[in-house]
NUBADO-710264 format. One line per 8 residues: number of its first residue (from 1); their letters; for each residue y, x, z of C-alpha. Coordinates in Angstrom, 1 decimal. Example, Ala and Ser with C-alpha at 12.3 -4.5 7.8 and 13.67 -1.06 7.14 Angstrom:
1	as	-4.5,12.3,7.8 | -1.1,13.7,7.1
//
This chain:
1	malycfwv	-70.0,11.9,-47.2 | -67.5,14.4,-45.1 | -69.1,17.2,-47.1 | -68.0,15.7,-50.4 | -64.6,15.1,-49.4 | -64.3,18.7,-47.8 | -65.5,20.1,-50.9 | -63.0,18.1,-53.2
9	iklcpfkh	-60.1,19.1,-51.0 | -61.2,22.9,-50.5 | -62.3,23.4,-54.2 | -60.1,21.2,-56.0 | -62.8,20.9,-58.8 | -60.8,17.8,-60.9 | -58.0,18.6,-63.0 | -55.3,16.8,-64.9
17	slipndel	-52.6,18.2,-67.0 | -49.9,15.9,-65.9 | -51.0,16.1,-61.9 | -50.8,18.9,-59.7 | -54.6,19.6,-58.7 | -54.2,19.7,-55.1 | -52.7,16.2,-55.4 | -54.9,14.6,-57.5
25	nakiavrl	-57.9,15.9,-55.6 | -56.3,15.0,-52.1 | -56.1,11.3,-53.8 | -59.8,11.5,-54.9 | -60.7,12.3,-51.4 | -58.8,9.9,-49.7 | -60.7,7.1,-52.0 | -63.8,8.4,-51.9
33	flntirii	-63.5,8.7,-47.8 | -62.2,5.0,-47.6 | -64.7,3.7,-49.6 | -67.6,5.4,-47.7 | -65.9,3.8,-44.6 | -65.9,0.5,-46.3 | -69.3,0.4,-47.5 | -70.6,1.3,-44.1
41	aamkkinv	-68.3,-1.2,-42.4 | -70.1,-3.6,-44.8 | -73.6,-2.5,-44.1 | -72.9,-2.9,-40.2 | -71.0,-5.9,-40.7 | -68.1,-4.8,-39.0 | -64.5,-5.8,-40.1 | -62.3,-2.6,-40.7
49	sinrsyiq	-58.6,-2.8,-41.1 | -57.0,0.3,-42.4 | -53.2,0.0,-42.8 | -50.8,1.8,-45.0 | -49.6,4.2,-42.6 | -53.3,5.9,-41.8 | -54.0,6.2,-45.4 | -50.5,7.9,-45.9
57	nlyysfry	-51.4,10.0,-42.9 | -54.9,10.8,-44.2 | -53.2,11.6,-47.7 | -50.9,14.4,-46.1 | -53.6,15.8,-44.0 | -56.0,16.3,-47.1 | -53.1,17.7,-48.8 | -51.3,20.0,-46.6
65	rdlskesl	-53.4,20.4,-43.4 | -56.7,22.5,-43.2 | -59.3,20.2,-41.9 | -63.0,20.8,-41.4 | -66.0,18.9,-42.1 | -66.5,17.9,-38.6 | -62.9,16.8,-38.3 | -63.5,14.5,-41.2
73	mamaetlv	-66.8,13.0,-39.7 | -64.8,12.6,-36.4 | -62.2,10.5,-38.1 | -64.7,8.3,-40.0 | -66.7,7.7,-36.7 | -63.8,6.2,-35.0 | -63.0,3.9,-37.9 | -66.5,2.5,-38.1
81	gnv	-68.2,3.8,-34.5 | -71.1,5.9,-34.5 | -73.0,6.2,-37.9
//
């Protein structure tokens, strides 16, 4: 899933006439990332609590920072343990 998030962030494939492309794609990548974390946590029967501050920082990072695939995977692993 980190590859999909990376792809969405870098290539900005989704477009909307009222929303800047980088903003829209960052939001889609955040949603994809968090949904994946929640699904993996549910499969492992782990409770994951992600606070609003973390989500805002994640969105900022997706929009303005140059993240690698490996960094996205590392972030996911810290939330649900080794996958």
